[in-house]
C-alpha positions as CSV (number, residue, x, y, z in Angstrom):
1,X,-3.1,-7.8,-12.3
2,X,-1.2,-8.7,-9.2
3,X,1.1,-6.7,-6.9
4,X,4.4,-5.8,-8.5
5,X,7.3,-5.4,-6.0
6,X,9.1,-3.1,-8.5
7,X,6.3,-0.6,-8.3
8,X,6.7,-0.1,-4.5
9,X,9.2,2.4,-3.1
10,X,10.0,4.1,0.1
11,X,9.8,7.9,0.1
12,X,10.7,8.5,3.7
13,X,11.4,6.5,6.9
14,X,11.7,7.8,10.4
15,X,11.1,6.5,14.0
16,X,9.4,3.3,12.8
17,X,7.1,5.1,10.3
18,X,7.4,4.6,6.5
19,X,5.9,6.7,3.8
20,X,5.4,4.5,0.7
21,X,4.6,5.1,-2.9
22,X,2.9,2.5,-5.1
23,X,2.2,3.0,-8.8
24,X,0.3,0.7,-11.2
25,X,-0.8,1.6,-14.7
26,X,-2.6,-1.7,-14.9
27,X,-4.6,-2.0,-11.6
28,X,-7.6,0.1,-10.6
29,X,-7.8,1.6,-7.0
30,X,-10.4,-1.0,-6.0
31,X,-8.0,-3.9,-6.8
32,X,-5.0,-2.2,-5.1
33,X,-7.0,-1.4,-1.9
34,X,-8.5,-4.9,-1.7
35,X,-7.5,-6.9,1.4
36,X,-4.4,-8.9,0.8
37,X,-3.0,-7.0,-2.2
38,X,0.2,-6.1,-0.3
39,X,0.5,-9.4,1.5
40,X,3.8,-10.3,-0.3
41,X,5.5,-7.4,1.5
42,X,3.7,-7.7,4.9
43,X,7.1,-8.1,6.7
44,X,8.0,-4.6,5.4
45,X,4.8,-2.6,6.0
46,X,3.7,-1.7,9.5
47,X,0.4,-0.6,10.9
48,X,0.2,3.1,10.7
49,X,2.4,3.5,7.6
50,X,1.0,5.7,4.8
51,X,0.9,4.7,1.1
52,X,0.5,7.1,-1.8
53,X,-1.2,5.0,-4.4
54,X,-1.2,6.0,-8.1
55,X,-3.7,3.5,-9.7
56,X,-4.8,3.4,-13.3
57,X,-8.0,5.3,-12.4
58,X,-7.2,7.4,-9.3
59,X,-4.6,8.6,-6.8
60,X,-5.1,8.4,-3.1
61,X,-3.4,8.4,0.3
62,X,-4.1,5.3,2.4
63,X,-3.0,4.1,5.9
64,X,-1.7,0.5,6.4
65,X,-3.6,-1.7,8.7
66,X,-3.4,-5.5,9.2
67,X,-4.9,-8.5,10.8
68,X,-3.3,-11.9,11.5
69,X,-3.0,-12.9,7.8
70,X,-3.6,-9.8,5.6
71,X,-2.2,-6.4,4.9
72,X,-4.9,-3.9,4.2
73,X,-5.0,-0.2,3.3
74,X,-7.8,2.1,4.4
75,X,-8.8,5.7,4.1
76,X,-7.1,8.2,6.4
77,X,-9.3,9.0,9.4
């Protein structure tokens, strides 16, 4: 299944940093963390933001990164 805007919410915002929550009962973590999944909201998400992801098979914290065309999420370092 594809990204659903209604499943994304802001938990906190301060000093240019946003803590997001995304929940999907249909998508697995591998699909949600694939490059480009969040592209439709790339103007909202910033590099360094954190996303709490509740997927159908797992829950995880990820950091937002990006390149010229895609939004990606990766493990916290």
